A tleap script that builds the chain and sets N, CA, C and O, in Angstrom:
source leaprc.protein.ff14SB
mol = sequence {
  NMET GLU ASN PRO THR GLN LYS LYS GLY SER
  LEU PRO LYS LEU TYR CYS ASN ILE PHE GLY
  HIE SER TYR GLU VAL THR LYS GLN VAL THR
  HIE HIE VAL LYS GLU TYR LYS CYS LYS HIE
  CYS ASN ARG GLU LEU THR THR TYR SER ASN
  GLY ASN LEU VAL GLU LEU THR PRO LYS PHE
  LYS GLU ILE ASN THR ILE LEU ASN ARG ILE
  HIE SER SER LYS GLN ALA ARG LEU LYS ASN
  ARG THR TYR SER GLU PRO SER PHE CHIE
}
set mol.1.N position { 38.889 7.882 -29.494 }
set mol.1.CA position { 37.613 8.453 -29.636 }
set mol.1.C position { 36.621 7.803 -28.884 }
set mol.1.O position { 36.526 6.583 -29.024 }
set mol.2.N position { 35.647 8.554 -27.891 }
set mol.2.CA position { 35.147 8.137 -26.695 }
set mol.2.C position { 33.803 7.448 -27.215 }
set mol.2.O position { 33.174 7.981 -28.129 }
set mol.3.N position { 33.454 6.492 -26.741 }
set mol.3.CA position { 31.884 6.069 -26.631 }
set mol.3.C position { 31.017 6.743 -26.213 }
set mol.3.O position { 31.059 6.911 -24.994 }
set mol.4.N position { 30.025 7.331 -26.868 }
set mol.4.CA position { 28.729 7.972 -26.263 }
set mol.4.C position { 28.254 6.783 -25.263 }
set mol.4.O position { 28.118 5.596 -25.559 }
set mol.5.N position { 28.010 7.470 -23.865 }
set mol.5.CA position { 27.108 6.395 -23.096 }
set mol.5.C position { 25.820 7.025 -22.892 }
set mol.5.O position { 25.561 8.166 -22.508 }
set mol.6.N position { 25.022 6.017 -23.238 }
set mol.6.CA position { 23.475 6.225 -22.986 }
set mol.6.C position { 22.950 6.002 -21.193 }
set mol.6.O position { 23.059 4.905 -20.645 }
set mol.7.N position { 22.470 7.064 -20.575 }
set mol.7.CA position { 21.834 6.863 -19.433 }
set mol.7.C position { 20.851 5.698 -19.590 }
set mol.7.O position { 20.135 5.345 -20.527 }
set mol.8.N position { 21.105 5.105 -18.064 }
set mol.8.CA position { 19.933 4.214 -17.811 }
set mol.8.C position { 18.533 4.710 -17.954 }
set mol.8.O position { 18.405 5.899 -17.660 }
set mol.9.N position { 17.545 4.142 -18.302 }
set mol.9.CA position { 16.427 4.292 -18.035 }
set mol.9.C position { 15.806 5.818 -19.391 }
set mol.9.O position { 14.789 6.494 -19.238 }
set mol.10.N position { 16.838 5.943 -20.602 }
set mol.10.CA position { 16.329 6.970 -20.733 }
set mol.10.C position { 15.759 6.560 -22.368 }
set mol.10.O position { 15.558 7.468 -23.175 }
set mol.11.N position { 15.476 4.765 -22.824 }
set mol.11.CA position { 14.972 4.421 -23.370 }
set mol.11.C position { 13.669 4.701 -23.538 }
set mol.11.O position { 12.983 5.150 -24.457 }
set mol.12.N position { 13.375 4.107 -21.765 }
set mol.12.CA position { 11.635 4.117 -21.963 }
set mol.12.C position { 10.834 5.387 -21.413 }
set mol.12.O position { 9.643 5.503 -21.125 }
set mol.13.N position { 11.972 6.370 -21.362 }
set mol.13.CA position { 11.642 7.828 -21.216 }
set mol.13.C position { 11.508 8.337 -22.730 }
set mol.13.O position { 10.742 9.255 -23.027 }
set mol.14.N position { 12.099 7.848 -23.418 }
set mol.14.CA position { 11.998 8.506 -24.850 }
set mol.14.C position { 10.749 7.787 -25.819 }
set mol.14.O position { 10.103 8.308 -26.728 }
set mol.15.N position { 10.663 6.194 -25.185 }
set mol.15.CA position { 9.738 5.710 -25.689 }
set mol.15.C position { 7.986 6.645 -24.990 }
set mol.15.O position { 6.995 6.680 -25.719 }
set mol.16.N position { 7.975 7.145 -23.861 }
set mol.16.CA position { 7.034 7.640 -23.073 }
set mol.16.C position { 6.975 8.992 -24.031 }
set mol.16.O position { 5.908 9.153 -24.625 }
set mol.17.N position { 7.782 9.761 -24.193 }
set mol.17.CA position { 7.977 10.844 -24.827 }
set mol.17.C position { 7.289 10.613 -26.242 }
set mol.17.O position { 6.775 11.585 -26.795 }
set mol.18.N position { 7.265 9.580 -26.744 }
set mol.18.CA position { 7.180 9.406 -28.498 }
set mol.18.C position { 5.541 9.279 -28.410 }
set mol.18.O position { 4.794 10.037 -29.028 }
set mol.19.N position { 5.101 8.247 -27.581 }
set mol.19.CA position { 3.927 7.567 -27.360 }
set mol.19.C position { 3.430 7.941 -26.093 }
set mol.19.O position { 2.292 7.545 -25.844 }
set mol.20.N position { 3.796 8.361 -25.552 }
set mol.20.CA position { 2.844 9.046 -24.695 }
set mol.20.C position { 3.210 7.606 -22.977 }
set mol.20.O position { 3.838 6.570 -23.195 }
set mol.21.N position { 2.801 7.859 -21.904 }
set mol.21.CA position { 2.850 6.777 -20.690 }
set mol.21.C position { 1.785 5.630 -20.814 }
set mol.21.O position { 0.775 5.867 -21.475 }
set mol.22.N position { 1.886 4.839 -20.433 }
set mol.22.CA position { 1.045 3.764 -20.177 }
set mol.22.C position { 0.998 3.255 -18.976 }
set mol.22.O position { 1.727 2.344 -18.583 }
set mol.23.N position { -0.041 3.929 -18.194 }
set mol.23.CA position { -0.538 3.798 -16.479 }
set mol.23.C position { -0.777 2.617 -16.568 }
set mol.23.O position { -1.267 2.099 -17.572 }
set mol.24.N position { -0.308 1.716 -15.004 }
set mol.24.CA position { -1.205 0.967 -14.701 }
set mol.24.C position { -1.717 1.043 -13.246 }
set mol.24.O position { -1.082 1.722 -12.439 }
set mol.25.N position { -2.914 0.333 -12.842 }
set mol.25.CA position { -3.246 1.101 -11.234 }
set mol.25.C position { -2.579 0.231 -10.666 }
set mol.25.O position { -2.857 -0.943 -10.912 }
set mol.26.N position { -1.476 0.551 -9.716 }
set mol.26.CA position { -1.022 -0.204 -9.026 }
set mol.26.C position { -0.964 -0.473 -7.594 }
set mol.26.O position { -0.155 -1.268 -7.115 }
set mol.27.N position { -2.052 0.363 -6.713 }
set mol.27.CA position { -2.520 0.707 -5.702 }
set mol.27.C position { -4.166 1.352 -5.843 }
set mol.27.O position { -4.571 2.280 -6.543 }
set mol.28.N position { -4.802 0.583 -5.015 }
set mol.28.CA position { -6.298 1.071 -4.855 }
set mol.28.C position { -6.627 1.362 -3.496 }
set mol.28.O position { -6.986 0.513 -2.680 }
set mol.29.N position { -6.471 2.813 -3.230 }
set mol.29.CA position { -6.244 3.369 -1.648 }
set mol.29.C position { -7.824 3.229 -1.656 }
set mol.29.O position { -8.256 2.350 -0.909 }
set mol.30.N position { -8.674 3.894 -2.321 }
set mol.30.CA position { -10.288 3.679 -1.693 }
set mol.30.C position { -10.920 3.529 -3.400 }
set mol.30.O position { -10.446 3.097 -4.450 }
set mol.31.N position { -12.025 4.044 -3.055 }
set mol.31.CA position { -12.786 3.736 -4.375 }
set mol.31.C position { -12.231 4.797 -5.338 }
set mol.31.O position { -12.000 4.302 -6.441 }
set mol.32.N position { -11.909 6.283 -5.242 }
set mol.32.CA position { -12.019 7.011 -5.967 }
set mol.32.C position { -10.537 7.706 -5.932 }
set mol.32.O position { -10.047 8.687 -6.490 }
set mol.33.N position { -10.030 6.664 -4.950 }
set mol.33.CA position { -8.284 7.080 -5.055 }
set mol.33.C position { -7.130 5.896 -5.168 }
set mol.33.O position { -6.698 5.116 -4.319 }
set mol.34.N position { -6.832 6.072 -6.471 }
set mol.34.CA position { -5.763 4.849 -6.778 }
set mol.34.C position { -4.467 5.689 -7.246 }
set mol.34.O position { -4.459 6.855 -7.642 }
set mol.35.N position { -3.034 4.535 -7.059 }
set mol.35.CA position { -1.990 5.238 -7.559 }
set mol.35.C position { -1.535 4.409 -8.595 }
set mol.35.O position { -1.865 3.223 -8.627 }
set mol.36.N position { -0.717 4.979 -9.558 }
set mol.36.CA position { -0.774 4.307 -10.971 }
set mol.36.C position { 1.016 4.631 -11.057 }
set mol.36.O position { 1.623 5.402 -10.314 }
set mol.37.N position { 1.604 3.808 -12.168 }
set mol.37.CA position { 2.960 3.525 -12.326 }
set mol.37.C position { 2.646 3.272 -13.945 }
set mol.37.O position { 1.684 2.632 -14.369 }
set mol.38.N position { 3.758 3.973 -14.822 }
set mol.38.CA position { 3.656 3.761 -16.003 }
set mol.38.C position { 4.577 2.555 -16.313 }
set mol.38.O position { 5.594 2.600 -15.621 }
set mol.39.N position { 4.522 1.421 -17.202 }
set mol.39.CA position { 4.921 0.188 -17.436 }
set mol.39.C position { 6.257 0.388 -18.251 }
set mol.39.O position { 7.089 -0.475 -18.529 }
set mol.40.N position { 6.266 1.904 -18.608 }
set mol.40.CA position { 7.918 1.847 -19.327 }
set mol.40.C position { 8.807 2.587 -18.297 }
set mol.40.O position { 9.740 1.935 -17.828 }
set mol.41.N position { 8.633 3.905 -17.873 }
set mol.41.CA position { 9.532 4.150 -17.446 }
set mol.41.C position { 9.221 4.534 -16.052 }
set mol.41.O position { 9.889 5.452 -15.577 }
set mol.42.N position { 8.138 3.869 -15.184 }
set mol.42.CA position { 8.150 3.798 -14.238 }
set mol.42.C position { 7.467 5.147 -12.824 }
set mol.42.O position { 7.397 5.110 -11.595 }
set mol.43.N position { 7.039 6.328 -14.042 }
set mol.43.CA position { 6.735 7.347 -13.246 }
set mol.43.C position { 5.373 6.990 -12.487 }
set mol.43.O position { 4.363 6.605 -13.077 }
set mol.44.N position { 5.454 7.133 -11.365 }
set mol.44.CA position { 4.388 7.362 -10.341 }
set mol.44.C position { 3.443 8.414 -10.122 }
set mol.44.O position { 3.822 9.575 -9.969 }
set mol.45.N position { 2.225 8.079 -10.096 }
set mol.45.CA position { 0.891 9.361 -9.879 }
set mol.45.C position { -0.055 9.088 -8.986 }
set mol.45.O position { 0.029 7.993 -8.430 }
set mol.46.N position { -0.884 9.755 -8.716 }
set mol.46.CA position { -1.538 9.609 -7.601 }
set mol.46.C position { -2.894 10.389 -7.959 }
set mol.46.O position { -2.794 11.439 -8.593 }
set mol.47.N position { -4.321 9.855 -7.528 }
set mol.47.CA position { -5.187 10.716 -7.712 }
set mol.47.C position { -5.698 11.846 -6.916 }
set mol.47.O position { -6.321 11.628 -5.877 }
set mol.48.N position { -5.442 13.199 -7.399 }
set mol.48.CA position { -5.539 14.339 -6.489 }
set mol.48.C position { -7.272 14.442 -5.862 }
set mol.48.O position { -8.199 13.723 -6.237 }
set mol.49.N position { -7.329 15.391 -4.973 }
set mol.49.CA position { -8.679 15.758 -4.683 }
set mol.49.C position { -9.542 16.392 -5.215 }
set mol.49.O position { -10.684 16.591 -4.801 }
set mol.50.N position { -8.917 16.856 -6.441 }
set mol.50.CA position { -10.070 17.213 -7.860 }
set mol.50.C position { -10.072 15.878 -8.783 }
set mol.50.O position { -10.728 15.773 -9.820 }
set mol.51.N position { -9.432 15.115 -8.369 }
set mol.51.CA position { -10.052 14.194 -9.608 }
set mol.51.C position { -8.495 13.869 -10.375 }
set mol.51.O position { -8.149 12.710 -10.604 }
set mol.52.N position { -7.938 14.638 -10.601 }
set mol.52.CA position { -6.739 14.838 -11.154 }
set mol.52.C position { -5.278 14.148 -11.067 }
set mol.52.O position { -4.742 13.932 -9.981 }
set mol.53.N position { -4.906 13.945 -11.839 }
set mol.53.CA position { -3.314 12.620 -11.490 }
set mol.53.C position { -2.575 13.686 -10.946 }
set mol.53.O position { -2.897 14.807 -11.340 }
set mol.54.N position { -1.673 13.598 -10.143 }
set mol.54.CA position { -0.553 14.161 -9.670 }
set mol.54.C position { 0.716 13.401 -9.372 }
set mol.54.O position { 0.595 12.321 -8.794 }
set mol.55.N position { 1.944 13.845 -9.703 }
set mol.55.CA position { 2.993 13.106 -9.067 }
set mol.55.C position { 2.823 12.674 -7.726 }
set mol.55.O position { 2.148 13.320 -6.924 }
set mol.56.N position { 3.564 11.316 -7.363 }
set mol.56.CA position { 3.047 10.589 -5.979 }
set mol.56.C position { 4.631 10.926 -5.527 }
set mol.56.O position { 5.647 10.429 -6.014 }
set mol.57.N position { 4.525 12.039 -4.318 }
set mol.57.CA position { 5.663 12.449 -3.811 }
set mol.57.C position { 5.462 11.777 -2.090 }
set mol.57.O position { 4.491 11.502 -1.385 }
set mol.58.N position { 6.939 11.715 -1.936 }
set mol.58.CA position { 6.303 10.951 -0.391 }
set mol.58.C position { 5.607 11.312 0.570 }
set mol.58.O position { 5.602 10.648 1.607 }
set mol.59.N position { 4.810 12.533 0.418 }
set mol.59.CA position { 4.066 13.661 1.461 }
set mol.59.C position { 2.532 12.438 0.719 }
set mol.59.O position { 1.772 11.781 1.430 }
set mol.60.N position { 2.515 12.489 -0.646 }
set mol.60.CA position { 1.232 11.830 -1.099 }
set mol.60.C position { 1.118 10.097 -0.987 }
set mol.60.O position { 0.125 9.385 -1.136 }
set mol.61.N position { 2.373 9.769 -0.703 }
set mol.61.CA position { 2.368 7.928 -0.559 }
set mol.61.C position { 2.100 8.285 1.126 }
set mol.61.O position { 1.671 7.290 1.710 }
set mol.62.N position { 2.245 9.354 1.912 }
set mol.62.CA position { 2.090 9.001 3.434 }
set mol.62.C position { 0.211 9.198 3.582 }
set mol.62.O position { -0.534 8.536 4.305 }
set mol.63.N position { -0.100 10.138 2.793 }
set mol.63.CA position { -1.534 10.696 3.101 }
set mol.63.C position { -2.032 9.653 2.103 }
set mol.63.O position { -3.251 9.777 2.227 }
set mol.64.N position { -1.834 8.709 1.196 }
set mol.64.CA position { -2.641 8.034 0.622 }
set mol.64.C position { -2.534 6.386 2.176 }
set mol.64.O position { -3.481 6.027 2.876 }
set mol.65.N position { -1.325 5.896 2.198 }
set mol.65.CA position { -1.396 5.199 3.677 }
set mol.65.C position { -2.174 5.583 4.662 }
set mol.65.O position { -2.675 4.696 5.353 }
set mol.66.N position { -2.378 6.564 4.875 }
set mol.66.CA position { -3.096 6.792 6.173 }
set mol.66.C position { -4.510 7.099 5.632 }
set mol.66.O position { -5.436 6.811 6.390 }
set mol.67.N position { -4.878 7.759 4.169 }
set mol.67.CA position { -6.186 7.197 3.577 }
set mol.67.C position { -6.716 5.868 3.866 }
set mol.67.O position { -7.828 5.668 4.353 }
set mol.68.N position { -5.791 4.886 3.515 }
set mol.68.CA position { -5.896 3.750 2.924 }
set mol.68.C position { -6.419 2.953 4.583 }
set mol.68.O position { -7.272 2.076 4.722 }
set mol.69.N position { -5.933 3.337 5.211 }
set mol.69.CA position { -6.005 2.432 6.872 }
set mol.69.C position { -7.412 3.032 7.498 }
set mol.69.O position { -8.140 2.406 8.268 }
set mol.70.N position { -7.683 4.573 6.940 }
set mol.70.CA position { -9.331 4.916 7.929 }
set mol.70.C position { -10.099 4.294 6.822 }
set mol.70.O position { -11.232 4.009 7.210 }
set mol.71.N position { -9.861 3.949 5.445 }
set mol.71.CA position { -11.196 3.562 4.322 }
set mol.71.C position { -11.003 2.261 4.596 }
set mol.71.O position { -12.023 1.608 4.375 }
set mol.72.N position { -10.181 1.688 4.953 }
set mol.72.CA position { -9.943 0.357 5.328 }
set mol.72.C position { -10.509 -0.441 6.825 }
set mol.72.O position { -10.797 -1.620 7.031 }
set mol.73.N position { -10.519 0.536 7.557 }
set mol.73.CA position { -11.114 0.338 9.035 }
set mol.73.C position { -12.554 0.789 8.764 }
set mol.73.O position { -13.311 0.533 9.700 }
set mol.74.N position { -12.999 1.270 7.933 }
set mol.74.CA position { -14.707 1.975 7.807 }
set mol.74.C position { -15.089 0.753 7.215 }
set mol.74.O position { -15.937 0.107 7.832 }
set mol.75.N position { -14.687 0.323 6.233 }
set mol.75.CA position { -15.333 -0.758 5.613 }
set mol.75.C position { -15.169 -1.964 6.557 }
set mol.75.O position { -16.142 -2.648 6.876 }
set mol.76.N position { -13.820 -2.233 7.032 }
set mol.76.CA position { -14.643 -3.447 8.264 }
set mol.76.C position { -15.544 -3.235 9.058 }
set mol.76.O position { -16.256 -4.163 9.441 }
set mol.77.N position { -15.716 -1.982 9.482 }
set mol.77.CA position { -17.096 -1.764 10.398 }
set mol.77.C position { -18.253 -1.742 9.780 }
set mol.77.O position { -19.229 -2.038 10.470 }
set mol.78.N position { -18.418 -1.485 8.723 }
set mol.78.CA position { -19.600 -1.761 7.748 }
set mol.78.C position { -19.880 -2.861 7.945 }
set mol.78.O position { -20.777 -3.285 8.675 }
set mol.79.N position { -19.046 -3.511 7.233 }
set mol.79.CA position { -19.111 -4.791 7.259 }
set mol.79.C position { -19.235 -5.868 8.503 }
set mol.79.O position { -19.352 -7.056 8.204 }
set mol.80.N position { -19.216 -5.532 9.708 }
set mol.80.CA position { -19.225 -6.236 11.040 }
set mol.80.C position { -20.185 -5.340 11.446 }
set mol.80.O position { -20.574 -5.536 12.597 }
set mol.81.N position { -20.655 -4.478 10.900 }
set mol.81.CA position { -21.941 -3.488 11.241 }
set mol.81.C position { -23.296 -4.830 11.399 }
set mol.81.O position { -23.401 -5.608 10.452 }
set mol.82.N position { -24.270 -5.000 12.643 }
set mol.82.CA position { -25.410 -5.903 12.748 }
set mol.82.C position { -26.360 -5.211 12.708 }
set mol.82.O position { -26.385 -4.467 13.689 }
set mol.83.N position { -27.637 -5.001 11.677 }
set mol.83.CA position { -28.567 -4.440 11.909 }
set mol.83.C position { -29.517 -5.135 12.428 }
set mol.83.O position { -29.940 -6.103 11.795 }
set mol.84.N position { -30.174 -4.733 13.941 }
set mol.84.CA position { -31.231 -5.581 14.668 }
set mol.84.C position { -32.529 -5.065 13.958 }
set mol.84.O position { -32.734 -4.004 13.369 }
set mol.85.N position { -33.223 -5.982 14.159 }
set mol.85.CA position { -35.040 -5.776 13.826 }
set mol.85.C position { -35.461 -4.787 14.834 }
set mol.85.O position { -34.911 -4.669 15.929 }
set mol.86.N position { -36.397 -4.124 14.450 }
set mol.86.CA position { -36.538 -3.368 15.318 }
set mol.86.C position { -37.948 -4.194 16.263 }
set mol.86.O position { -38.705 -4.818 15.519 }
set mol.87.N position { -38.191 -4.216 17.265 }
set mol.87.CA position { -39.167 -4.847 18.059 }
set mol.87.C position { -40.357 -3.768 18.482 }
set mol.87.O position { -40.364 -2.684 19.066 }
set mol.88.N position { -41.353 -4.623 17.887 }
set mol.88.CA position { -42.754 -3.992 18.353 }
set mol.88.C position { -43.306 -5.027 18.956 }
set mol.88.O position { -43.392 -6.204 18.605 }
set mol.89.N position { -43.809 -4.265 20.256 }
set mol.89.CA position { -44.520 -5.304 21.540 }
set mol.89.C position { -45.563 -4.504 21.607 }
set mol.89.O position { -46.474 -4.743 22.400 }
savepdb mol mol.pdb
quit
């Protein structure tokens, strides 16, 4: 008689199916866009433009990387920006 083999990772998926996912933020792309990962089944999501969560596909990973680079450079520019006092002669 053969032993039934349990697929690797099916227990965490079962847990998530019963109790729901337990997402934690893995990357803060911008102030509004984040990447999430389930602690149990390792499902990855990201914030979409309308604020909803969507599956983190390779295309969204690339978009988030570019968005993070733009956001970081903008933050650095704003931090280094010096405001000169207007001179009244």
